[in-house]
All heavy atoms as a GROMACS GRO file, in nm:
protein
  601
    1MET      N    1   9.525   5.344  10.854
    1MET     CA    2   9.649   5.410  10.824
    1MET      C    3   9.619   5.557  10.788
    1MET      O    4   9.534   5.586  10.705
    1MET     CB    5   9.715   5.339  10.708
    1MET     CG    6   9.845   5.398  10.665
    1MET     SD    7   9.915   5.277  10.551
    1MET     CE    8  10.033   5.366  10.470
    2ALA      N    9   9.693   5.648  10.851
    2ALA     CA   10   9.672   5.791  10.827
    2ALA      C   11   9.734   5.830  10.695
    2ALA      O   12   9.839   5.783  10.656
    2ALA     CB   13   9.733   5.872  10.939
    3SER      N   14   9.664   5.918  10.625
    3SER     CA   15   9.718   5.966  10.496
    3SER      C   16   9.815   6.081  10.520
    3SER      O   17   9.808   6.152  10.619
    3SER     CB   18   9.605   6.009  10.404
    3SER     OG   19   9.540   6.122  10.459
    4PHE      N   20   9.907   6.096  10.427
    4PHE     CA   21  10.006   6.204  10.435
    4PHE      C   22   9.943   6.333  10.386
    4PHE      O   23   9.889   6.339  10.276
    4PHE     CB   24  10.127   6.166  10.349
    4PHE     CG   25  10.234   6.272  10.349
    4PHE    CD1   26  10.316   6.288  10.460
    4PHE    CD2   27  10.253   6.353  10.239
    4PHE    CE1   28  10.416   6.384  10.461
    4PHE    CE2   29  10.352   6.450  10.240
    4PHE     CZ   30  10.433   6.466  10.351
    5ASP      N   31   9.951   6.436  10.468
    5ASP     CA   32   9.897   6.567  10.432
    5ASP      C   33  10.015   6.659  10.397
    5ASP      O   34  10.083   6.711  10.485
    5ASP     CB   35   9.817   6.623  10.549
    5ASP     CG   36   9.747   6.755  10.516
    5ASP    OD1   37   9.788   6.822  10.419
    5ASP    OD2   38   9.652   6.790  10.586
    6ALA      N   39  10.039   6.675  10.270
    6ALA     CA   40  10.155   6.753  10.224
    6ALA      C   41  10.148   6.898  10.267
    6ALA      O   42  10.250   6.956  10.306
    6ALA     CB   43  10.167   6.744  10.071
    7LYS      N   44  10.030   6.957  10.264
    7LYS     CA   45  10.016   7.097  10.304
    7LYS      C   46  10.050   7.114  10.450
    7LYS      O   47  10.123   7.206  10.487
    7LYS     CB   48   9.875   7.147  10.274
    7LYS     CG   49   9.856   7.294  10.301
    7LYS     CD   50   9.719   7.340  10.261
    7LYS     CE   51   9.702   7.488  10.288
    7LYS     NZ   52   9.569   7.536  10.249
    8GLN      N   53   9.998   7.027  10.534
    8GLN     CA   54  10.026   7.035  10.677
    8GLN      C   55  10.175   7.011  10.704
    8GLN      O   56  10.236   7.081  10.783
    8GLN     CB   57   9.945   6.932  10.756
    8GLN     CG   58   9.971   6.940  10.906
    8GLN     CD   59   9.888   6.842  10.986
    8GLN    OE1   60   9.803   6.772  10.931
    8GLN    NE2   61   9.913   6.834  11.114
    9HIS      N   62  10.233   6.916  10.632
    9HIS     CA   63  10.377   6.889  10.647
    9HIS      C   64  10.458   7.013  10.611
    9HIS      O   65  10.552   7.050  10.682
    9HIS     CB   66  10.418   6.771  10.560
    9HIS     CG   67  10.564   6.743  10.563
    9HIS    ND1   68  10.627   6.685  10.671
    9HIS    CD2   69  10.661   6.770  10.471
    9HIS    CE1   70  10.755   6.676  10.646
    9HIS    NE2   71  10.779   6.724  10.524
   10ALA      N   72  10.423   7.080  10.504
   10ALA     CA   73  10.494   7.200  10.459
   10ALA      C   74  10.481   7.311  10.563
   10ALA      O   75  10.579   7.382  10.591
   10ALA     CB   76  10.442   7.245  10.324
   11GLN      N   77  10.363   7.327  10.620
   11GLN     CA   78  10.342   7.430  10.722
   11GLN      C   79  10.425   7.399  10.846
   11GLN      O   80  10.485   7.489  10.906
   11GLN     CB   81  10.194   7.441  10.756
   11GLN     CG   82  10.112   7.503  10.647
   11GLN     CD   83   9.962   7.493  10.673
   11GLN    OE1   84   9.916   7.415  10.757
   11GLN    NE2   85   9.885   7.572  10.600
   12GLU      N   86  10.428   7.274  10.888
   12GLU     CA   87  10.507   7.236  11.006
   12GLU      C   88  10.655   7.256  10.980
   12GLU      O   89  10.729   7.302  11.066
   12GLU     CB   90  10.476   7.092  11.043
   12GLU     CG   91  10.339   7.072  11.101
   12GLU     CD   92  10.300   6.926  11.116
   12GLU    OE1   93  10.378   6.836  11.077
   12GLU    OE2   94  10.188   6.900  11.167
   13HIS      N   95  10.700   7.223  10.860
   13HIS     CA   96  10.840   7.240  10.822
   13HIS      C   97  10.877   7.389  10.824
   13HIS      O   98  10.982   7.427  10.875
   13HIS     CB   99  10.867   7.180  10.686
   13HIS     CG  100  11.008   7.197  10.640
   13HIS    ND1  101  11.114   7.129  10.694
   13HIS    CD2  102  11.062   7.280  10.547
   13HIS    CE1  103  11.226   7.167  10.636
   13HIS    NE2  104  11.197   7.258  10.545
   14ALA      N  105  10.791   7.474  10.770
   14ALA     CA  106  10.817   7.618  10.767
   14ALA      C  107  10.823   7.674  10.909
   14ALA      O  108  10.909   7.758  10.939
   14ALA     CB  109  10.709   7.689  10.685
   15ALA      N  110  10.733   7.628  10.997
   15ALA     CA  111  10.733   7.675  11.135
   15ALA      C  112  10.861   7.634  11.207
   15ALA      O  113  10.921   7.712  11.281
   15ALA     CB  114  10.611   7.622  11.209
   16ALA      N  115  10.906   7.512  11.185
   16ALA     CA  116  11.028   7.463  11.246
   16ALA      C  117  11.149   7.543  11.194
   16ALA      O  118  11.240   7.576  11.271
   16ALA     CB  119  11.047   7.315  11.219
   17LYS      N  120  11.149   7.574  11.070
   17LYS     CA  121  11.258   7.650  11.007
   17LYS      C  122  11.263   7.792  11.067
   17LYS      O  123  11.370   7.842  11.097
   17LYS     CB  124  11.239   7.654  10.857
   17LYS     CG  125  11.353   7.718  10.782
   17LYS     CD  126  11.330   7.708  10.632
   17LYS     CE  127  11.438   7.776  10.553
   17LYS     NZ  128  11.412   7.769  10.410
   18ARG      N  129  11.145   7.854  11.083
   18ARG     CA  130  11.141   7.989  11.142
   18ARG      C  131  11.193   7.988  11.283
   18ARG      O  132  11.258   8.081  11.328
   18ARG     CB  133  10.998   8.044  11.138
   18ARG     CG  134  10.958   8.102  11.004
   18ARG     CD  135  10.828   8.180  11.012
   18ARG     NE  136  10.717   8.105  11.065
   18ARG     CZ  137  10.640   8.022  10.996
   18ARG    NH1  138  10.663   8.005  10.868
   18ARG    NH2  139  10.541   7.959  11.051
   19GLN      N  140  11.162   7.882  11.357
   19GLN     CA  141  11.209   7.872  11.496
   19GLN      C  142  11.361   7.851  11.500
   19GLN      O  143  11.429   7.913  11.581
   19GLN     CB  144  11.138   7.760  11.567
   19GLN     CG  145  11.168   7.754  11.716
   19GLN     CD  146  11.086   7.649  11.787
   19GLN    OE1  147  11.027   7.562  11.725
   19GLN    NE2  148  11.083   7.658  11.917
   20ALA      N  149  11.412   7.767  11.414
   20ALA     CA  150  11.555   7.739  11.412
   20ALA      C  151  11.635   7.855  11.353
   20ALA      O  152  11.748   7.881  11.395
   20ALA     CB  153  11.582   7.613  11.331
   21PHE      N  154  11.577   7.924  11.256
   21PHE     CA  155  11.644   8.036  11.189
   21PHE      C  156  11.550   8.155  11.188
   21PHE      O  157  11.479   8.178  11.091
   21PHE     CB  158  11.680   7.998  11.044
   21PHE     CG  159  11.768   7.878  11.034
   21PHE    CD1  160  11.714   7.754  11.000
   21PHE    CD2  161  11.904   7.889  11.057
   21PHE    CE1  162  11.796   7.643  10.990
   21PHE    CE2  163  11.985   7.777  11.047
   21PHE     CZ  164  11.931   7.654  11.014
   22PRO      N  165  11.549   8.235  11.296
   22PRO     CA  166  11.459   8.349  11.298
   22PRO      C  167  11.490   8.444  11.182
   22PRO      O  168  11.604   8.453  11.135
   22PRO     CB  169  11.490   8.418  11.431
   22PRO     CG  170  11.580   8.330  11.507
   22PRO     CD  171  11.632   8.226  11.412
   23PRO      N  172  11.389   8.513  11.133
   23PRO     CA  173  11.410   8.601  11.018
   23PRO      C  174  11.506   8.716  11.054
   23PRO      O  175  11.512   8.761  11.168
   23PRO     CB  176  11.272   8.655  10.985
   23PRO     CG  177  11.195   8.641  11.111
   23PRO     CD  178  11.251   8.520  11.181
   24ARG      N  179  11.580   8.758  10.955
   24ARG     CA  180  11.664   8.877  10.966
   24ARG      C  181  11.607   8.977  10.867
   24ARG      O  182  11.532   8.942  10.776
   24ARG     CB  183  11.809   8.843  10.933
   24ARG     CG  184  11.857   8.730  11.018
   24ARG     CD  185  11.983   8.742  11.096
   24ARG     NE  186  12.032   8.872  11.125
   24ARG     CZ  187  12.160   8.905  11.117
   24ARG    NH1  188  12.250   8.818  11.075
   24ARG    NH2  189  12.201   9.024  11.150
   25PHE      N  190  11.642   9.100  10.885
   25PHE     CA  191  11.585   9.206  10.804
   25PHE      C  192  11.695   9.289  10.739
   25PHE      O  193  11.804   9.305  10.794
   25PHE     CB  194  11.497   9.296  10.891
   25PHE     CG  195  11.384   9.222  10.955
   25PHE    CD1  196  11.399   9.162  11.078
   25PHE    CD2  197  11.263   9.208  10.888
   25PHE    CE1  198  11.297   9.089  11.135
   25PHE    CE2  199  11.160   9.135  10.945
   25PHE     CZ  200  11.177   9.076  11.069
   26LYS      N  201  11.665   9.338  10.620
   26LYS     CA  202  11.758   9.425  10.547
   26LYS      C  203  11.680   9.545  10.497
   26LYS      O  204  11.558   9.543  10.488
   26LYS     CB  205  11.824   9.350  10.432
   26LYS     CG  206  11.728   9.300  10.327
   26LYS     CD  207  11.800   9.220  10.222
   26LYS     CE  208  11.703   9.167  10.118
   26LYS     NZ  209  11.771   9.090  10.012
   27ILE      N  210  11.754   9.651  10.468
   27ILE     CA  211  11.688   9.768  10.411
   27ILE      C  212  11.726   9.780  10.264
   27ILE      O  213  11.834   9.736  10.223
   27ILE     CB  214  11.720   9.899  10.486
   27ILE    CG1  215  11.868   9.935  10.474
   27ILE    CG2  216  11.678   9.891  10.630
   27ILE    CD1  217  11.898  10.076  10.518
   28GLU      N  218  11.635   9.836  10.190
   28GLU     CA  219  11.659   9.866  10.050
   28GLU      C  220  11.612  10.009  10.024
   28GLU      O  221  11.516  10.056  10.088
   28GLU     CB  222  11.583   9.771   9.959
   28GLU     CG  223  11.630   9.627   9.972
   28GLU     CD  224  11.555   9.530   9.885
   28GLU    OE1  225  11.442   9.561   9.842
   28GLU    OE2  226  11.611   9.421   9.859
   29VAL      N  227  11.682  10.076   9.934
   29VAL     CA  228  11.647  10.214   9.902
   29VAL      C  229  11.633  10.232   9.752
   29VAL      O  230  11.689  10.157   9.673
   29VAL     CB  231  11.753  10.314   9.957
   29VAL    CG1  232  11.764  10.305  10.108
   29VAL    CG2  233  11.888  10.293   9.890
   30GLN      N  234  11.557  10.333   9.718
   30GLN     CA  235  11.554  10.383   9.579
   30GLN      C  236  11.624  10.519   9.583
   30GLN      O  237  11.587  10.607   9.661
   30GLN     CB  238  11.411  10.399   9.529
   30GLN     CG  239  11.341  10.270   9.505
   30GLN     CD  240  11.201  10.290   9.449
   30GLN    OE1  241  11.147  10.399   9.448
   30GLN    NE2  242  11.139  10.182   9.405
   31ALA      N  243  11.725  10.532   9.498
   31ALA     CA  244  11.803  10.656   9.499
   31ALA      C  245  11.799  10.730   9.366
   31ALA      O  246  11.872  10.826   9.344
   31ALA     CB  247  11.948  10.624   9.536
   32ASP      N  248  11.712  10.686   9.278
   32ASP     CA  249  11.695  10.757   9.150
   32ASP      C  250  11.556  10.728   9.098
   32ASP      O  251  11.476  10.661   9.162
   32ASP     CB  252  11.801  10.716   9.048
   32ASP     CG  253  11.802  10.569   9.016
   32ASP    OD1  254  11.697  10.503   9.028
   32ASP    OD2  255  11.909  10.516   8.981
   33ALA      N  256  11.525  10.776   8.978
   33ALA     CA  257  11.392  10.763   8.921
   33ALA      C  258  11.368  10.630   8.851
   33ALA      O  259  11.260  10.606   8.798
   33ALA     CB  260  11.366  10.877   8.825
   34SER      N  261  11.466  10.540   8.853
   34SER     CA  262  11.452  10.411   8.782
   34SER      C  263  11.354  10.316   8.848
   34SER      O  264  11.304  10.223   8.785
   34SER     CB  265  11.589  10.342   8.769
   34SER     OG  266  11.630  10.293   8.896
   35GLY      N  267  11.328  10.335   8.976
   35GLY     CA  268  11.242  10.245   9.050
   35GLY      C  269  11.312  10.120   9.100
   35GLY      O  270  11.251  10.032   9.159
   36THR      N  271  11.442  10.113   9.080
   36THR     CA  272  11.521   9.999   9.123
   36THR      C  273  11.553  10.007   9.273
   36THR      O  274  11.593  10.113   9.323
   36THR     CB  275  11.656   9.992   9.046
   36THR    OG1  276  11.627   9.987   8.907
   36THR    CG2  277  11.741   9.875   9.088
   37TRP      N  278  11.532   9.895   9.343
   37TRP     CA  279  11.565   9.886   9.486
   37TRP      C  280  11.707   9.836   9.500
   37TRP      O  281  11.746   9.741   9.431
   37TRP     CB  282  11.469   9.793   9.558
   37TRP     CG  283  11.330   9.848   9.566
   37TRP    CD1  284  11.226   9.818   9.484
   37TRP    CD2  285  11.282   9.943   9.660
   37TRP    NE1  286  11.114   9.890   9.523
   37TRP    CE2  287  11.145   9.966   9.630
   37TRP    CE3  288  11.339  10.011   9.767
   37TRP    CZ2  289  11.067  10.054   9.705
   37TRP    CZ3  290  11.261  10.099   9.841
   37TRP    CH2  291  11.126  10.120   9.809
   38ALA      N  292  11.786   9.898   9.588
   38ALA     CA  293  11.924   9.858   9.610
   38ALA      C  294  11.948   9.842   9.760
   38ALA      O  295  11.889   9.915   9.842
   38ALA     CB  296  12.018   9.962   9.553
   39GLY      N  297  12.032   9.747   9.794
   39GLY     CA  298  12.067   9.726   9.933
   39GLY      C  299  12.214   9.690   9.946
   39GLY      O  300  12.289   9.694   9.849
   40ASN      N  301  12.253   9.654  10.069
   40ASN     CA  302  12.389   9.612  10.092
   40ASN      C  303  12.389   9.490  10.186
   40ASN      O  304  12.287   9.426  10.202
   40ASN     CB  305  12.472   9.728  10.148
   40ASN     CG  306  12.418   9.781  10.280
   40ASN    OD1  307  12.346   9.713  10.350
   40ASN    ND2  308  12.455   9.903  10.314
   41ALA      N  309  12.501   9.461  10.244
   41ALA     CA  310  12.514   9.338  10.323
   41ALA      C  311  12.468   9.354  10.469
   41ALA      O  312  12.469   9.255  10.543
   41ALA     CB  313  12.660   9.291  10.323
   42LEU      N  314  12.427   9.472  10.509
   42LEU     CA  315  12.382   9.491  10.647
   42LEU      C  316  12.254   9.412  10.673
   42LEU      O  317  12.162   9.412  10.594
   42LEU     CB  318  12.355   9.638  10.677
   42LEU     CG  319  12.476   9.727  10.692
   42LEU    CD1  320  12.430   9.873  10.710
   42LEU    CD2  321  12.561   9.686  10.810
   43ARG      N  322  12.250   9.344  10.789
   43ARG     CA  323  12.132   9.270  10.832
   43ARG      C  324  12.101   9.304  10.975
   43ARG      O  325  12.191   9.333  11.055
   43ARG     CB  326  12.153   9.117  10.819
   43ARG     CG  327  12.182   9.070  10.676
   43ARG     CD  328  12.063   9.099  10.585
   43ARG     NE  329  12.083   9.054  10.450
   43ARG     CZ  330  12.126   9.131  10.350
   43ARG    NH1  331  12.154   9.258  10.369
   43ARG    NH2  332  12.139   9.080  10.230
   44PHE      N  333  11.975   9.300  11.010
   44PHE     CA  334  11.928   9.338  11.143
   44PHE      C  335  11.844   9.228  11.203
   44PHE      O  336  11.773   9.156  11.131
   44PHE     CB  337  11.847   9.470  11.134
   44PHE     CG  338  11.927   9.581  11.072
   44PHE    CD1  339  11.926   9.600  10.935
   44PHE    CD2  340  12.005   9.664  11.150
   44PHE    CE1  341  12.001   9.701  10.875
   44PHE    CE2  342  12.079   9.765  11.092
   44PHE     CZ  343  12.079   9.785  10.954
   45ASP      N  344  11.850   9.214  11.335
   45ASP     CA  345  11.777   9.108  11.403
   45ASP      C  346  11.628   9.137  11.416
   45ASP      O  347  11.548   9.046  11.425
   45ASP     CB  348  11.836   9.083  11.541
   45ASP     CG  349  11.974   9.021  11.536
   45ASP    OD1  350  12.002   8.944  11.439
   45ASP    OD2  351  12.054   9.049  11.626
   46THR      N  352  11.593   9.265  11.413
   46THR     CA  353  11.452   9.301  11.426
   46THR      C  354  11.412   9.401  11.318
   46THR      O  355  11.497   9.476  11.267
   46THR     CB  356  11.418   9.362  11.564
   46THR    OG1  357  11.483   9.491  11.572
   46THR    CG2  358  11.463   9.272  11.678
   47ARG      N  359  11.285   9.403  11.286
   47ARG     CA  360  11.231   9.500  11.189
   47ARG      C  361  11.253   9.643  11.243
   47ARG      O  362  11.288   9.733  11.168
   47ARG     CB  363  11.083   9.474  11.163
   47ARG     CG  364  11.023   9.568  11.062
   47ARG     CD  365  10.879   9.533  11.029
   47ARG     NE  366  10.870   9.406  10.960
   47ARG     CZ  367  10.890   9.391  10.828
   47ARG    NH1  368  10.923   9.494  10.753
   47ARG    NH2  369  10.878   9.273  10.773
   48ALA      N  370  11.234   9.662  11.373
   48ALA     CA  371  11.250   9.795  11.434
   48ALA      C  372  11.392   9.848  11.416
   48ALA      O  373  11.411   9.966  11.386
   48ALA     CB  374  11.212   9.791  11.581
   49GLU      N  375  11.492   9.761  11.436
   49GLU     CA  376  11.631   9.804  11.416
   49GLU      C  377  11.654   9.845  11.272
   49GLU      O  378  11.721   9.946  11.245
   49GLU     CB  379  11.727   9.690  11.452
   49GLU     CG  380  11.738   9.660  11.599
   49GLU     CD  381  11.822   9.538  11.627
   49GLU    OE1  382  11.822   9.443  11.547
   49GLU    OE2  383  11.890   9.539  11.731
   50ALA      N  384  11.603   9.767  11.178
   50ALA     CA  385  11.618   9.801  11.037
   50ALA      C  386  11.549   9.932  11.002
   50ALA      O  387  11.604  10.015  10.929
   50ALA     CB  388  11.563   9.687  10.951
   51GLU      N  389  11.431   9.953  11.055
   51GLU     CA  390  11.358  10.076  11.028
   51GLU      C  391  11.433  10.197  11.083
   51GLU      O  392  11.442  10.301  11.019
   51GLU     CB  393  11.217  10.070  11.086
   51GLU     CG  394  11.126   9.977  11.010
   51GLU     CD  395  10.991   9.955  11.077
   51GLU    OE1  396  10.972   9.997  11.194
   51GLU    OE2  397  10.905   9.893  11.014
   52ASP      N  398  11.490  10.183  11.204
   52ASP     CA  399  11.566  10.292  11.264
   52ASP      C  400  11.687  10.327  11.175
   52ASP      O  401  11.717  10.443  11.150
   52ASP     CB  402  11.616  10.257  11.405
   52ASP     CG  403  11.506  10.258  11.508
   52ASP    OD1  404  11.397  10.314  11.480
   52ASP    OD2  405  11.528  10.203  11.618
   53TRP      N  406  11.756  10.223  11.128
   53TRP     CA  407  11.871  10.244  11.041
   53TRP      C  408  11.830  10.313  10.911
   53TRP      O  409  11.897  10.405  10.864
   53TRP     CB  410  11.942  10.112  11.012
   53TRP     CG  411  12.066  10.130  10.932
   53TRP    CD1  412  12.076  10.121  10.796
   53TRP    CD2  413  12.195  10.167  10.978
   53TRP    NE1  414  12.204  10.146  10.756
   53TRP    CE2  415  12.280  10.176  10.866
   53TRP    CE3  416  12.248  10.193  11.105
   53TRP    CZ2  417  12.413  10.209  10.876
   53TRP    CZ3  418  12.382  10.226  11.114
   53TRP    CH2  419  12.463  10.233  11.002
   54ALA      N  420  11.721  10.268  10.854
   54ALA     CA  421  11.675  10.326  10.728
   54ALA      C  422  11.639  10.472  10.744
   54ALA      O  423  11.674  10.556  10.659
   54ALA     CB  424  11.556  10.246  10.675
   55ARG      N  425  11.568  10.505  10.852
   55ARG     CA  426  11.533  10.645  10.876
   55ARG      C  427  11.658  10.732  10.892
   55ARG      O  428  11.668  10.842  10.838
   55ARG     CB  429  11.446  10.659  11.001
   55ARG     CG  430  11.300  10.633  10.978
   55ARG     CD  431  11.219  10.683  11.097
   55ARG     NE  432  11.113  10.604  11.146
   55ARG     CZ  433  11.108  10.471  11.171
   55ARG    NH1  434  11.212  10.397  11.153
   55ARG    NH2  435  11.001  10.413  11.217
   56ASN      N  436  11.754  10.678  10.968
   56ASN     CA  437  11.879  10.749  10.989
   56ASN      C  438  11.953  10.769  10.856
   56ASN      O  439  12.002  10.879  10.827
   56ASN     CB  440  11.965  10.673  11.090
   56ASN     CG  441  12.095  10.746  11.120
   56ASN    OD1  442  12.191  10.736  11.042
   56ASN    ND2  443  12.096  10.819  11.229
   57LEU      N  444  11.961  10.666  10.776
   57LEU     CA  445  12.028  10.675  10.646
   57LEU      C  446  11.958  10.779  10.559
   57LEU      O  447  12.025  10.865  10.497
   57LEU     CB  448  12.027  10.540  10.574
   57LEU     CG  449  12.085  10.539  10.434
   57LEU    CD1  450  12.234  10.570  10.436
   57LEU    CD2  451  12.060  10.404  10.368
   58ALA      N  452  11.827  10.775  10.553
   58ALA     CA  453  11.752  10.869  10.468
   58ALA      C  454  11.771  11.013  10.516
   58ALA      O  455  11.769  11.106  10.435
   58ALA     CB  456  11.604  10.832  10.468
   59SER      N  457  11.794  11.032  10.645
   59SER     CA  458  11.814  11.168  10.696
   59SER      C  459  11.954  11.221  10.660
   59SER      O  460  11.973  11.341  10.653
   59SER     CB  461  11.793  11.174  10.847
   59SER     OG  462  11.902  11.115  10.916
   60ARG      N  463  12.048  11.131  10.636
   60ARG     CA  464  12.186  11.171  10.605
   60ARG      C  465  12.214  11.173  10.456
   60ARG      O  466  12.300  11.246  10.409
   60ARG     CB  467  12.287  11.076  10.672
   60ARG     CG  468  12.285  11.083  10.822
   60ARG     CD  469  12.386  10.988  10.884
   60ARG     NE  470  12.340  10.849  10.878
   60ARG     CZ  471  12.398  10.752  10.808
   60ARG    NH1  472  12.506  10.777  10.737
   60ARG    NH2  473  12.349  10.630  10.806
   61TRP      N  474  12.145  11.087  10.382
   61TRP     CA  475  12.176  11.068  10.240
   61TRP      C  476  12.058  11.123  10.159
   61TRP      O  477  11.954  11.060  10.147
   61TRP     CB  478  12.198  10.921  10.213
   61TRP     CG  479  12.250  10.888  10.076
   61TRP    CD1  480  12.321  10.971   9.995
   61TRP    CD2  481  12.235  10.765  10.008
   61TRP    NE1  482  12.350  10.907   9.877
   61TRP    CE2  483  12.299  10.779   9.882
   61TRP    CE3  484  12.176  10.643  10.038
   61TRP    CZ2  485  12.305  10.677   9.789
   61TRP    CZ3  486  12.182  10.543   9.945
   61TRP    CH2  487  12.245  10.560   9.822
   62THR      N  488  12.077  11.238  10.103
   62THR     CA  489  11.966  11.308  10.038
   62THR      C  490  11.921  11.239   9.908
   62THR      O  491  11.814  11.269   9.856
   62THR     CB  492  12.003  11.454  10.008
   62THR    OG1  493  12.121  11.458   9.926
   62THR    CG2  494  12.029  11.529  10.137
   63ALA      N  495  12.001  11.146   9.856
   63ALA     CA  496  11.961  11.076   9.733
   63ALA      C  497  11.849  10.975   9.756
   63ALA      O  498  11.784  10.930   9.661
   63ALA     CB  499  12.082  11.005   9.672
   64VAL      N  500  11.824  10.938   9.881
   64VAL     CA  501  11.720  10.838   9.910
   64VAL      C  502  11.582  10.897   9.880
   64VAL      O  503  11.541  10.996   9.940
   64VAL     CB  504  11.727  10.790  10.058
   64VAL    CG1  505  11.609  10.699  10.090
   64VAL    CG2  506  11.860  10.720  10.084
   65ARG      N  507  11.512  10.834   9.787
   65ARG     CA  508  11.374  10.875   9.753
   65ARG      C  509  11.272  10.797   9.832
   65ARG      O  510  11.172  10.848   9.875
   65ARG     CB  511  11.349  10.856   9.604
   65ARG     CG  512  11.432  10.949   9.517
   65ARG     CD  513  11.415  10.915   9.371
   65ARG     NE  514  11.480  11.016   9.289
   65ARG     CZ  515  11.424  11.072   9.184
   65ARG    NH1  516  11.303  11.036   9.147
   65ARG    NH2  517  11.489  11.162   9.116
   66GLU      N  518  11.296  10.665   9.845
   66GLU     CA  519  11.208  10.574   9.920
   66GLU      C  520  11.297  10.472   9.988
   66GLU      O  521  11.408  10.443   9.942
   66GLU     CB  522  11.114  10.499   9.825
   66GLU     CG  523  11.014  10.586   9.751
   66GLU     CD  524  10.903  10.638   9.838
   66GLU    OE1  525  10.872  10.573   9.941
   66GLU    OE2  526  10.850  10.744   9.806
   67TRP      N  527  11.247  10.415  10.097
   67TRP     CA  528  11.317  10.304  10.159
   67TRP      C  529  11.214  10.201  10.206
   67TRP      O  530  11.096  10.233  10.222
   67TRP     CB  531  11.405  10.350  10.277
   67TRP     CG  532  11.333  10.421  10.388
   67TRP    CD1  533  11.318  10.555  10.404
   67TRP    CD2  534  11.271  10.360  10.503
   67TRP    NE1  535  11.247  10.582  10.518
   67TRP    CE2  536  11.217  10.464  10.582
   67TRP    CE3  537  11.252  10.229  10.545
   67TRP    CZ2  538  11.148  10.440  10.700
   67TRP    CZ3  539  11.183  10.206  10.663
   67TRP    CH2  540  11.132  10.311  10.740
   68ARG      N  541  11.261  10.078  10.225
   68ARG     CA  542  11.173   9.972  10.274
   68ARG      C  543  11.258   9.872  10.353
   68ARG      O  544  11.379   9.861  10.333
   68ARG     CB  545  11.099   9.902  10.159
   68ARG     CG  546  11.189   9.821  10.067
   68ARG     CD  547  11.107   9.760   9.956
   68ARG     NE  548  11.194   9.681   9.866
   68ARG     CZ  549  11.153   9.626   9.753
   68ARG    NH1  550  11.027   9.642   9.715
   68ARG    NH2  551  11.235   9.556   9.678
   69VAL      N  552  11.190   9.799  10.440
   69VAL     CA  553  11.252   9.691  10.515
   69VAL      C  554  11.201   9.561  10.457
   69VAL      O  555  11.080   9.544  10.436
   69VAL     CB  556  11.219   9.701  10.666
   69VAL    CG1  557  11.270   9.580  10.741
   69VAL    CG2  558  11.276   9.830  10.723
   70VAL      N  559  11.292   9.469  10.431
   70VAL     CA  560  11.259   9.342  10.369
   70VAL      C  561  11.304   9.227  10.460
   70VAL      O  562  11.415   9.230  10.512
   70VAL     CB  563  11.331   9.329  10.231
   70VAL    CG1  564  11.299   9.195  10.167
   70VAL    CG2  565  11.292   9.445  10.141
   71GLU      N  566  11.215   9.131  10.481
   71GLU     CA  567  11.253   9.012  10.557
   71GLU      C  568  11.335   8.923  10.468
   71GLU      O  569  11.298   8.891  10.356
   71GLU     CB  570  11.127   8.938  10.604
   71GLU     CG  571  11.159   8.822  10.696
   71GLU     CD  572  11.034   8.759  10.753
   71GLU    OE1  573  10.942   8.832  10.795
   71GLU    OE2  574  11.029   8.634  10.755
   72GLU      N  575  11.451   8.887  10.519
   72GLU     CA  576  11.542   8.803  10.442
   72GLU      C  577  11.499   8.656  10.457
   72GLU      O  578  11.469   8.610  10.565
   72GLU     CB  579  11.684   8.824  10.492
   72GLU     CG  580  11.789   8.748  10.415
   72GLU     CD  581  11.925   8.779  10.467
   72GLU    OE1  582  11.950   8.765  10.587
   72GLU    OE2  583  12.010   8.820  10.384
   73ASP      N  584  11.503   8.583  10.348
   73ASP     CA  585  11.472   8.440  10.353
   73ASP      C  586  11.584   8.365  10.424
   73ASP      O  587  11.702   8.392  10.398
   73ASP     CB  588  11.458   8.382  10.211
   73ASP     CG  589  11.335   8.434  10.141
   73ASP    OD1  590  11.237   8.468  10.211
   73ASP    OD2  591  11.337   8.443  10.018
   74ALA      N  592  11.548   8.273  10.513
   74ALA     CA  593  11.649   8.189  10.577
   74ALA      C  594  11.698   8.088  10.474
   74ALA      O  595  11.620   8.030  10.401
   74ALA     CB  596  11.590   8.118  10.697
   75ALA      N  597  11.825   8.070  10.471
   75ALA     CA  598  11.882   7.977  10.374
   75ALA      C  599  11.884   7.835  10.428
   75ALA      O  600  11.874   7.807  10.541
   75ALA     CB  601  12.023   8.021  10.336
   0.00000   0.00000   0.00000
């Protein structure tokens, strides 16, 4: 009888979840000296789309000090 490998099961489950629900991306910005990251409801299908949007936003909104792209967890 084969033993149950919890780690392998978790990895297989995570891979299946990624396939069924591909990651989406969001941008977050820092707009003051507090170090707090803020975002909104916009989501992007690819990291490249999110990066393009973030660069564009930073070029228009002078309050942006830093920006980052974050992979959203699939629910």
